VOGU-3710 file (C-alpha; in Angstrom, 3 decimals, decimal comma):
1> xxxxxxxxxx> 0,000/0,000/0,000  2,899/2,380/0,640  4,250/2,388/-2,980  0,715/2,890/-4,269  0,240/5,892/-1,975  3,534/7,315/-3,123  2,504/6,949/-6,775  -0,818/8,610/-6,038  0,892/11,579/-4,353  3,265/11,833/-7,327
11> xxxxxxxxxx> 0,347/11,876/-9,797  -1,468/14,526/-7,768  1,686/16,642/-7,566  2,211/16,485/-11,347  -1,414/17,473/-11,926  -1,026/20,429/-9,551  2,149/21,571/-11,312  0,483/21,306/-14,724  -2,535/23,281/-13,518  -0,304/25,917/-11,916
21> xxxxxxxxxx> 1,777/26,284/-15,074  -1,339/26,561/-17,226  -2,753/29,257/-14,962  0,505/31,237/-15,111  0,610/30,980/-18,901  -3,002/32,070/-19,145  -2,284/35,058/-16,892  0,740/36,063/-18,950  -1,196/35,806/-22,206  -4,061/37,829/-20,747
31> xxxxxxxxxx> -1,663/40,532/-19,501  0,109/40,696/-22,853  -3,203/40,955/-24,641  -4,453/43,683/-22,309  -1,255/45,721/-22,684  -1,582/45,686/-26,472  -5,187/46,904/-26,458  -5,647/50,655/-26,248  -8,847/52,659/-26,199  -10,386/53,222/-29,625
41> xxxxxxxxxx> -10,124/56,991/-29,219  -6,346/56,808/-28,802  -6,010/54,498/-31,778  -8,123/56,907/-33,823  -5,912/59,898/-33,072  -2,814/57,952/-34,136  -4,237/56,962/-37,513  -5,668/60,341/-38,549  -4,099/61,531/-41,802  -4,407/65,152/-42,864
51> xxxxxxxxxx> -5,439/64,910/-46,541  -3,789/68,198/-47,508  -0,607/67,813/-45,438  -0,224/64,061/-44,809  3,089/64,499/-43,001  1,330/66,128/-40,025  1,345/64,289/-36,686  -2,217/65,415/-35,999  -2,643/64,250/-32,405  0,738/65,692/-31,463
61> xxxxxxxxxx> -0,126/69,021/-33,116  -3,351/69,265/-31,124  -1,539/68,352/-27,895  0,962/71,168/-28,524  -1,854/73,666/-28,908  -3,401/72,513/-25,640  -0,045/73,154/-23,962  0,048/76,638/-25,480  -3,348/77,352/-23,966  -2,323/76,033/-20,544
71> xxxxxxxxxx> 0,964/77,944/-20,450  -0,667/81,136/-21,682  -3,327/80,944/-18,976  -0,541/80,984/-16,373  1,334/83,910/-17,952  4,137/81,623/-19,050  4,885/83,555/-22,238  5,519/86,853/-20,453  8,438/85,858/-18,228  12,159/86,469/-18,607
81> xxxxxxxxxx> 13,046/85,501/-22,167  15,022/82,408/-21,216  12,106/81,061/-19,171  9,652/82,081/-21,871  11,711/80,281/-24,504  11,813/77,130/-22,379  8,033/77,290/-22,201  7,880/77,661/-25,977  10,055/74,567/-26,334  7,878/72,648/-23,880
91> xxxxxxxxxx> 4,711/73,705/-25,715  6,282/72,564/-28,997  7,131/69,155/-27,562  10,877/69,834/-27,598  13,551/69,323/-24,983  15,750/72,220/-23,895  19,115/71,007/-25,208  21,379/74,079/-25,541  24,574/72,063/-25,143  23,871/69,291/-27,639
101> xxxxxxxxxx> 25,709/69,056/-30,963  23,814/70,662/-33,879  22,049/67,886/-35,750  22,080/65,708/-32,643  19,233/67,347/-30,744  20,556/70,905/-30,301  17,626/73,292/-29,664  19,476/76,434/-28,565  18,477/78,132/-31,821  14,759/77,363/-31,541
111> xxxxxxxxxx> 12,639/80,542/-31,313  15,890/82,426/-30,760  16,364/83,989/-34,212  14,084/85,333/-36,937  13,699/82,092/-38,833  13,469/78,998/-36,617  10,059/79,936/-35,269  7,688/77,218/-36,521  6,712/74,501/-34,048  6,271/71,702/-36,563
121> xxxxxxxxxx> 4,874/68,314/-35,575  5,579/65,721/-38,233  5,109/61,999/-38,611  8,388/60,153/-38,106  8,144/58,520/-41,518  8,770/61,970/-43,051  11,279/63,204/-40,443  14,226/62,234/-42,658  12,981/64,212/-45,674  15,531/66,572/-47,216
131> xxxxxxxxxx> 14,892/70,012/-48,680  16,515/69,178/-52,052  16,094/72,737/-53,308  12,352/72,974/-52,704  12,545/75,857/-50,199  14,781/78,742/-51,339  17,374/79,829/-48,801  17,526/76,403/-47,126  20,431/74,005/-47,599  19,845/71,415/-50,352
141> xxxxxxxxxx> 20,780/68,641/-47,938  19,490/69,379/-44,420  19,042/66,066/-42,599  17,025/66,754/-39,446  15,627/63,316/-38,632  18,097/62,265/-35,944  17,861/65,595/-34,124  14,065/65,406/-34,256  14,064/61,961/-32,672  16,530/62,941/-29,947
151> xxxxxxxxxx> 14,910/66,256/-28,990  11,203/65,382/-29,203  9,282/64,890/-25,961  7,467/61,544/-26,229  4,466/62,295/-24,032  2,740/64,475/-26,631  2,004/61,507/-28,844  3,292/59,828/-32,004  5,618/61,692/-34,330  8,258/64,298/-33,623
161> xxxxxxxxxx> 8,688/68,032/-33,218  11,130/70,559/-34,616  11,561/74,343/-34,860  11,576/74,661/-38,626  12,315/77,731/-40,759  9,506/80,147/-41,583  10,898/81,678/-44,779  8,348/81,232/-47,546  5,378/81,291/-45,158  4,123/84,604/-46,581
171> xxxxxxxxxx> 3,211/82,873/-49,847  -0,142/81,247/-50,582  -0,062/78,366/-49,976  2,906/78,565/-47,585  6,218/77,454/-49,105  8,190/76,993/-45,889  10,041/73,951/-44,563  7,062/72,575/-42,611  4,601/72,621/-45,486  6,985/71,724/-48,327
181> xxxxxxxxxx> 9,814/69,577/-46,942  7,757/67,717/-44,335  4,287/68,132/-45,887  3,148/69,111/-42,392  1,080/71,806/-40,787  2,570/73,787/-37,921  1,320/73,441/-34,368  2,135/77,115/-33,909  4,239/79,910/-35,366  5,961/82,639/-33,332
191> xxxxxxxxxx> 5,497/86,125/-34,832  7,112/89,226/-33,294  4,706/92,152/-33,469  5,253/95,713/-34,697  5,917/98,482/-34,009  8,445/97,692/-31,260  8,748/93,908/-31,729  8,794/93,416/-27,966  5,679/91,225/-27,899  4,851/88,170/-29,960
201> xxxxxxxxxx> 1,853/86,156/-31,035  1,555/82,415/-31,529  -0,657/81,526/-34,480  -2,105/78,226/-35,619  -1,620/76,851/-39,119  -4,447/78,982/-40,518  -3,145/82,199/-38,955  -5,534/82,276/-36,012  -4,072/83,712/-32,802  -3,551/81,098/-30,082
211> xxxxxxxxxx> -1,724/83,231/-27,522  0,415/86,326/-27,043  3,423/87,101/-24,875  5,479/90,075/-23,737  8,716/88,655/-22,334  11,357/90,622/-20,490  15,113/90,338/-20,202  17,529/89,739/-23,051  15,359/89,156/-26,113  16,691/88,094/-29,517
221> xxxxxxxxxx> 18,367/91,077/-31,257  15,956/93,779/-32,524  16,897/93,159/-36,149  16,070/89,451/-35,798  12,649/90,224/-34,342  11,841/92,754/-37,036  12,996/90,403/-39,777  10,755/87,703/-38,321  7,716/89,925/-38,840  8,838/90,922/-42,339
231> xxxxxxxxxx> 8,974/87,209/-43,233  5,257/86,815/-42,505  4,092/90,258/-43,652  1,314/90,151/-46,187  0,565/86,455/-45,694  -1,934/84,548/-43,592  0,386/84,676/-40,567  0,542/88,483/-40,545  -1,511/88,659/-37,365  -0,625/92,160/-36,143
241> xxxxxxx> -4,050/93,495/-37,061  -5,827/90,614/-35,328  -3,865/91,140/-32,128  -4,636/94,870/-32,131  -8,308/94,106/-32,651  -8,328/91,712/-29,685  -6,537/94,151/-27,371
//
C-alpha cells in the first residue's frame, strides 16, 4: 500500500504543477493581450491623416496647442526671455538642449532667431525628408531626422517636433520647410509684433491667434525680431491686425 500511496501523491503533484503552469501561462497571455489593447479613441488619433498635409502628426499638433493654452493661462509667455523660450520649447514638444551638438538634438536656436520659429509636428516617416532645393534659402541637404528623434518629448504623442524655418510662409499656400519639406502643418508659429517687436503672437496653421506674450530680459536682437515679422508680412500669418483688434 505504501508504494501505491507514493505513486498517487506523485500523480497529484504532477497534476497540480500542470494546472499551476497553465494558470501562469493564461495570466501572462491575458496581460500581454491587455497591454496591447488601447482605447479606440487613442487608436483613432494615431491613424488620422491630414489629406492636404499628410506628413502632419495630428494628435501631437493638437496636444501642442493645448499646452500653449495652458501655459498662456498661467502667464508663461511673459516671463524672462530664457524662461519664456523654455516654455515655448515645452509647448512645442521639444527638450531644452542648448549644449547638444547641432544635428544631434541641439535646440538652442529654436525661437531664438528670426527664422526657426515654426513649431512643426511631423510623422516620423517623413522626419528624414531633405529640402533638395524645394525651399529657397535652405540648404539642399538638411538632414534633421536624428535631431528630431533625440529632442522630441514623447508624451505628446506619435511623431516628432522641430523648430523649422519660416521663410516662404508669406506665400499662398505657404512654401516653408514645414509645409513643403515635411508636408506638415505647424502646431504654432511665433510672430514678433510691430511696431516695437517686444511682444509676440503664436498663431495656428491657418493664422488664427492662439496666444500672445510680452517677455522681459535679453530678447533676440531687434533686427532678428523685425525680420521675423517681415517674413510673414502680407501672408496669412501676418496677425498684427488681429492682435490689435483683440486688445
